[in-house]
C-alpha positions, 0 to 999 in steps of 0.5 A: 529361824531357818525354815529348813529346820522345821519338819512335819509329821502326820500319823495315819490310821485308816484315813479317808480321801480327805487325807491328801487334801489335808497333807497338801495344805502344809506341803508347800511350806515344809521341806520334809514330811514324815507320814507314819501309817498305823493302818492294817493295810498300806495307804497309797501315797504315790500321787502325793510323793510324786508331787512332793518327793520330800514326803517319807512314808513309813508303814507300820503294819498295824496300830502301834499307838499315836505316842510310838508313831510320834516318837518315831517321827521326832527321832527321824527328824532329829537324825536329819538335823531338824530342830522343830517338828509340826505334828498333824492329825490326819483330819487336820488342815490349814486354810490358804495362807494360814501356815505361812502366817503361823511360821512367820509369827513363829520366826519372830517369837522368843523361843527360849524354854518353849516346848510347844508352840500351838494355835487356835483349833478351829472347830466352828467357834471363833478364835479363843482370845483377842491377843495374838499370843498367850501362854496355855497349860495344855493343847492337843497334838495337831498343829503344834510346833514341837521343840525336838530338844524338849521332846528328847530332854523330857522323855518323849510321848508316853508309849504306854498310854497308846492313845488319848491323853498322850498330848495332855500328859506330855504338856503337863510333863514338859511344863513340870520340867520348866518348858512353856507352851504358847498359843497363837490365837490368830492362826486357825487350824481346821480340825475335825473332832470325831464322833461329836454329837449335839442334843437339843433340850429346851432350846439348849445345845448339849454336845457329847462325844459318843466315842466307841466303847474301846475309846472310852476304855483308853479315855478312862484309864489314861485320864485317871493316870494323868489325874493322879500323877499330876495332881500335886503339880496341877490340882486345878487341871486334875479337878477339871478332868474329874469334873469332865469324867463325871459330866461325860458319864452322865451324858453317856447315860442320858444320850449315847448308844451302847451304854452297857458296852461303854459302862463295861469299858469304863470299868475295865479302864478303872481296873487297868489303871488300878493294876497299872496295866497299860498299852494297847486295849487287851480285851 
């Protein structure tokens, strides 16, 4: 495939100084980068844009959600003739040579009815799997090569979810409509999982997320939406999500701070799911 047919995008929300290094890690291999900024105050991109004039910075003046920002980037990429778009988080980056390896393997693969090409999200553990390629059920957004026609044909990312489960819902929906998701296990993306903590009990390391109460609201509401909407299509996925929901609830009680605030957020998330109240956190 012609590399000129691949753009990239990154969605910002109050980024730190690591952002510039992260974006630089993929600018050498990509001919167009869309930066969608959901922050309340603009991010100064002038230094990066001076070095990479193909970076287009779009300031939204407030948080419109990850789904809306991704959809805008995809539509802009399509309008400029791109066929695939690399979707990145602001806290993700490639090690030297990793993106080139990723794109080379992508060039060689059969892309018929492929909606997403993903990679191994490196968060301290070894690569998941020994074979180079495997078909997977779902993946997080960062580091994906997204088929723009698949995005348009299947309706794009779901704006009403705002954040959390935007990626998982999209993966389930495109698979339901006949598209595959493939993962390259030999290419790493360096990705930081926010708020991750570890508690040691009797020599065992137990990870927990310690998300802000507002994130707990989104996780609860959107997870329930995905569980019930796709239960018939993927019961195993829905049961796994229910199990995670119970486990996370136990960890909140045992390990996390702000237990009452998080409990309230979970209750609000359940209530809004039941009454189909979606969009930005309203409380």
